[in-house]
C-alpha positions in Angstrom: 25.9 -35.0 15.7 23.0 -35.0 14.9 22.6 -33.5 11.1 19.0 -32.1 10.7 17.2 -32.9 7.0 18.0 -30.6 4.0 14.5 -30.2 4.0 13.5 -29.5 6.9 16.7 -26.7 7.6 15.3 -25.4 4.1 11.6 -25.1 5.9 12.9 -22.8 8.9 14.6 -20.7 6.9 11.9 -19.6 4.9 9.9 -19.9 8.2 12.5 -17.4 9.6 12.6 -15.1 6.7 9.1 -15.0 6.5 8.7 -14.1 9.9 11.6 -11.3 9.6 9.5 -9.9 6.3 6.2 -9.5 8.4 8.2 -7.8 10.8 9.4 -5.4 8.9 5.8 -5.1 7.1 4.7 -4.0 9.9 7.1 -1.9 11.5 7.0 0.3 7.8 3.7 0.7 8.7 3.4 1.7 11.6 6.1 4.9 11.0 4.1 5.5 8.9 1.1 5.9 10.6 3.0 7.8 13.0 3.0 10.1 10.1 0.1 10.2 9.0 -0.8 11.9 12.6 1.8 14.4 12.4 0.4 15.5 8.6 -2.8 16.1 10.1 -2.4 16.4 13.8 -5.2 13.3 15.0 -4.4 10.2 16.3 -4.6 7.1 14.4 -7.8 5.8 15.8 -9.6 9.2 14.6 -8.4 8.9 10.6 -10.6 7.2 8.4 -8.4 7.3 5.1 -5.0 8.6 4.5 -4.4 11.7 2.4 -4.7 11.2 -0.9 -2.5 12.9 -3.5 -3.2 13.2 -7.0 -1.1 15.3 -9.5 -2.5 17.1 -12.8 -0.5 18.6 -15.0 2.9 20.6 -13.0 0.3 20.2 -9.9 -1.1 18.5 -6.8 -3.7 18.5 -4.9 -4.1 16.6 -1.6 -7.2 14.9 -0.3 -8.3 14.2 3.5 -11.0 14.4 5.6 -13.6 17.1 5.0 -12.2 20.3 7.1 -9.0 19.4 8.2 -5.6 20.3 7.7 -2.2 18.4 6.0 0.7 20.2 6.6 3.0 20.3 3.5 6.5 19.4 5.3 5.1 15.3 5.2 4.3 14.4 2.5 6.9 13.7 1.0 8.0 11.7 4.5 4.4 10.3 4.3 4.6 8.8 0.3 8.1 7.8 0.3 7.6 5.8 3.7 4.2 4.9 2.8 4.9 4.0 -0.4 7.9 1.3 1.0 5.1 -0.1 2.8 3.3 -1.6 0.6 5.6 -2.3 -1.2 6.9 -4.5 2.0 3.5 -5.4 2.3 3.1 -7.5 -0.8 7.1 -9.0 -1.3 5.3 -10.4 2.7 1.5 -11.4 0.6 4.1 -13.4 -2.3 6.5 -15.1 -0.1 3.5 -16.1 2.1 1.3 -17.5 -0.9 4.2 -18.7 -2.5 7.2 -19.7 -0.1 9.6 -17.7 -3.2 10.8 -14.2 -2.9 9.9 -11.1 -5.3 13.7 -10.0 -4.9 14.3 -5.9 -6.0 12.4 -3.3 -7.5 10.1 -1.0 -6.0 7.8 -0.7 -8.7 4.2 -1.2 -6.9 3.7 -2.5 -9.9 5.2 -5.0 -11.0 5.2 -6.4 -7.4 1.6 -6.7 -8.1 2.5 -8.7 -11.5 3.9 -11.2 -9.3 1.3 -11.4 -6.6 -1.3 -14.4 -7.4 -3.8 -14.7 -9.7 -5.7 -15.3 -6.5 -4.3 -12.4 -4.9 -5.2 -10.3 -7.5 -8.5 -10.5 -7.6 -9.1 -11.0 -3.5 -7.3 -7.5 -2.9 -9.9 -6.2 -6.2 -12.6 -7.4 -4.9 -11.2 -6.2 -1.2 -10.9 -2.9 -1.8 -14.4 -2.8 -3.5 -15.8 -4.1 0.3 -12.9 -1.5 2.5 -14.1 1.9 0.5 -18.5 0.6 -0.4 -19.3 2.0 2.8 -16.8 4.5 3.1 -18.0 8.4 3.0 -14.7 9.8 3.2 -13.8 7.2 0.3 -17.1 8.9 -1.8 -16.6 12.5 -1.0 -12.3 11.7 -2.6 -13.7 10.2 -6.4 -16.8 13.1 -5.6 -13.9 15.8 -5.1 -11.8 14.9 -8.2 -14.3 13.7 -11.4 -16.3 16.6 -10.7 -14.5 19.6 -9.6 -10.7 18.0 -9.4 -11.4 17.4 -12.9 -9.0 13.9 -12.7 -9.7 10.7 -13.5 -10.3 8.8 -10.3 -12.0 5.4 -9.3 -11.2 3.2 -6.4 -9.3 0.6 -8.4 -6.3 -1.8 -6.8 -4.4 -1.2 -10.5 -5.3 1.9 -11.2 -4.0 3.4 -8.0 -1.1 1.5 -7.7 -1.0 2.5 -11.3 -1.2 6.3 -10.4 1.8 5.8 -7.2 3.7 3.2 -9.6 6.9 5.0 -8.9 6.2 7.2 -5.6 9.5 5.8 -3.6 12.4 6.5 -6.3 10.6 9.8 -7.2 9.7 11.4 -4.5 12.8 9.9 -2.7 14.6 12.0 -5.2 12.8 15.1 -4.7 15.2 17.2 -2.6 17.1 17.3 -6.6 13.8 19.7 -7.9 12.4 16.6 -10.0 8.9 17.1 -11.9 8.5 14.3 -12.7 6.6 13.2 -9.1 3.6 10.7 -9.2 0.8 10.7 -7.7 0.2 8.9 -4.3 -3.1 7.6 -3.5 -5.2 5.2 -1.5 -2.8 4.0 1.0 -4.8 3.2 3.7 -8.2 1.2 2.0 -4.9 -1.2 0.1 -3.5 -2.3 2.8 -6.7 -2.9 4.4 -7.3 -4.6 1.6 -3.7 -6.7 1.8 -4.4 -7.8 5.6 -8.1 -9.4 4.3 -5.9 -11.2 2.1 -3.0 -11.8 4.5 -5.9 -12.8 7.5 -7.5 -15.6 5.1 -4.7 -16.8 3.3 -3.2 -18.0 7.0 -6.6 -18.7 8.6 -7.5 -21.3 5.5 -10.5 -19.0 4.0 -8.5 -17.6 0.3 -11.2 -19.2 -2.2 -9.4 -20.3 -5.5 -10.3 -19.1 -8.8 -11.7 -21.9 -10.9 
């Protein structure tokens, strides 16, 4: 009987855990987008951005592509699944880059804070590129800032902080809780995370000085 070296066993375990986490993140995103398709009655290839839900006082406002209706019955499952999807994707990114797990916690800002400085900076820049030529993204800024008088900007930390406790708060909506949160930038943050992950896998990530 030949025993495998401890180092190889550890590396194999990390790879297995990494593959499992990646699949979980992919499935969660797939499920979230299935909900969005039902929510806006469009196939995924026609969805330019996922709905944005913001809070002003005790009122909520939903923004989506002009002239299209958002079915409110799907807002709660969309936010719960979407927030958990972002959580898993960031945890996967951290594990991919560092080989270490972020064990627990649903707070999006806390998970973002655990990422390396290189990933945080890359995600900020990626988000800028994702929304740069997006007309609907520009319309969202104009709508919230000018018409709804809410400060809205495409900054990843700002979006995550507004949506920080989305999974926890919206999960218990049935209890009549009033401390519900925003949920904004889902598709754009997902795209930014995917770009960072792709660059890490290809070895094309740029390190900060």
